[in-house]
N, C-alpha and C positions, 0 to 999 in steps of 0.2 A: 563722873558725868560721861567721860569718854567710854567707859565700860558699858554704861547703860545704853548709850547710842549704838555701840557695836552689837549688843545683845538684841536691841530692837531691830537692827538691820538684818541680822541672821534670822530672826523670827519672821520677818517679812519675806525673805528669800525662800525659807522653808514652806511658807504658806503659798507662795506663788508658783513653786515648782510643780506641784501636782496639777495645777490648772494648766500649765504649759504642756505637761506630758499627756494629759487626758483631753486636750482640746480636740475637737472633731477634725478628721483629715479629709480633705476634699476627695470625692470619688475619682478613681483613676480612669483614664480613657480605656475603652475596650481594646483588648490585646489583639494584634493582627495574627492571622494563622501562620504557624511556623512550618516551613517546608523542610522535611527531613534532609539531613546532610547527604544521604545517598542519592536522593532525587535531585537536590540542588547541584551536586557535583556532576550529574549526568548531562547537564545542559538544560535548555528550556523545555518545559513540559510540552509534549507533542499533542496537537489536537487530533481528533479522529480523522482517519484518512478520507480523502475525497471520494465521492461516489464514482464508480466505474460504469460508464454506459455500455450496454450489451450491443456493441457495434460489429462484432465478429460475424462473418458469414461462412467461415471455414475453420476447421481445426488446422493447426500448422502442419501436421502430418496425419495421413490416413483420414478415416471418417469418424472414428471414436476410439482413439488409442488408449491403452492402459496408462494410468497415472502411477508411475513408479514411486514418486515422492512428491508430496504436496507442498503447498506454500506455508512456510513457517516464518512469519515476520519477526525480526529481531526486536528485543526489548529496548535497545538503544541504537542510534544510527550506525555504530561500528561494532555492535554486538554480534554474537553468533546467531545463525538462523539459515533459512533457505529462501532466497529472494527470487522465487519463481517456482515452476513445477518441472518435473522430469517426465517426459512422455516416451513411451516405448517406441523405438524407431530404429530398425537396423540400418547399417551403412548403405548409402545409395538411395535412401528414401527421399522423395521430393519434399522440399520444405516450401510451403505456400504462405502468402500474405493472408492474414486472417481478415483483413479489411483493406480498403484502398488507402494509399498513403504515398509518402516520399521516402526513398532510401536515404537515411542520414549517415550511415556508415556501412562499409563492406570491406573487411580486411581481416588482419590477424591480430589477436591480443594474447600475449603470453603463449604463443604457439598454437592457439585455437582460432579457427575461422569463425568470425562473428558478423552477423548482419543485423542492423537496427533499422527500424521503420517507424517514421512519425505518421500517425494515423490522421487522415483528413477529417476536419470538422469535429474535433474532440476538445476544442477550447484552447486556452493559452495559459501555460505552455501546453502543447498537445501531448497526448499519450504517446509514449514511445515503447514499442515492443522490440525485444531482442531475442535472437535465436543463435544457439551454438551447440556443438561445433558444426559449422556449415561451410561447404565449399561453394562460395558465392557465384552466381551467374548474373548478378546485377552489380551496378556501380552506384556510388554516392551521387545523389541528384536525380536518379531515375524515378519516375512516377509509375506506380504499379497499381493494378486493379485487384480487388478482392479475389483471392484464389490463384493469383499469378505466382508462378514458381520463382523463388528467390535463390534456389541452389539445392544442394543435396546434403544429407547428413554425412559427415566425415567418419571414417572407420574408427578413429581414436582421437583423444585429446580432451574429452570432457571428464567430469568427475564421476560419471557412471558409464557402464558399458551398454552399447546399443540403445542409446536414448538421445533425445533432443531436449536441451534445457531451454525453456521458454519463460521470459520475464516481461514485465511491463512496469513502467513508472511514469509519474507526472512530475517533471522537474527532478528533484532529488528524493522524492517519496516513492518507495517501492509499493506496488499494489498486487493484488491477487489476479493473475492473468485469466484464471477460469471465470472471473466475473465478466470478462468480455464476451463470453459465450451466451447466447440467448437460450431459453429453456429447450427449444426444439433441437439445438445442437448438443445440449447436455443429455437429452433423452435418447430414445431409440431412433428418432428421425422426425421429419416434419409432419404436421397434422395432415391427414388425408380425409377427403369427403367420401363417405360410404353411401350406397343407395339405400333409400328408405322404402321398405317393402310394406304392402298392404294398404297403401294410400292411393285412392283413385286419382288418375291424372285429370287435370282440368279439361273441360270440353273445349275443343278448338273450333274455329269458324267452319261452317258447313258440316 
């Protein structure tokens, strides 16, 4: 009798197992996107840079200097790149404020003369332009107008010869300083009205 009961029990288990194995499995939740380790390790994903208003009214040096090296934004906050542009400018060239603002720093950093200017009316935090190497003629706290001289290019001390390094940033985000320049400064000069020939003048009184 006991053997018959055991045989019946094993028969029931054998019949029940396939049902348990083949029972439908509930649908899984949609998988979340996986951020690659290389990106995750580099810190938070950076959003596109803010728009730079074309508020400049002057080039920092000259009227349209040659750009010796352009802006090369780094892939990561501390990665290699070029956080500004290098403009051709021999020693002694006057360095001007591209727009009105307040001098936030004028001094030496790692042996180089540096002048930083917070531009008026550019939001919060304001845009800050930086020029080096510069022998400053202004002090921190000075308010300057667009085109006002901030100092002169120093003979040495920058990473390039006979040039001015010009940068701009908002907070901790570096931006392209050439974006500060309106089209008429990037081109050959401001638009000019030319006379229209062959059109009769309107009749005046009398």
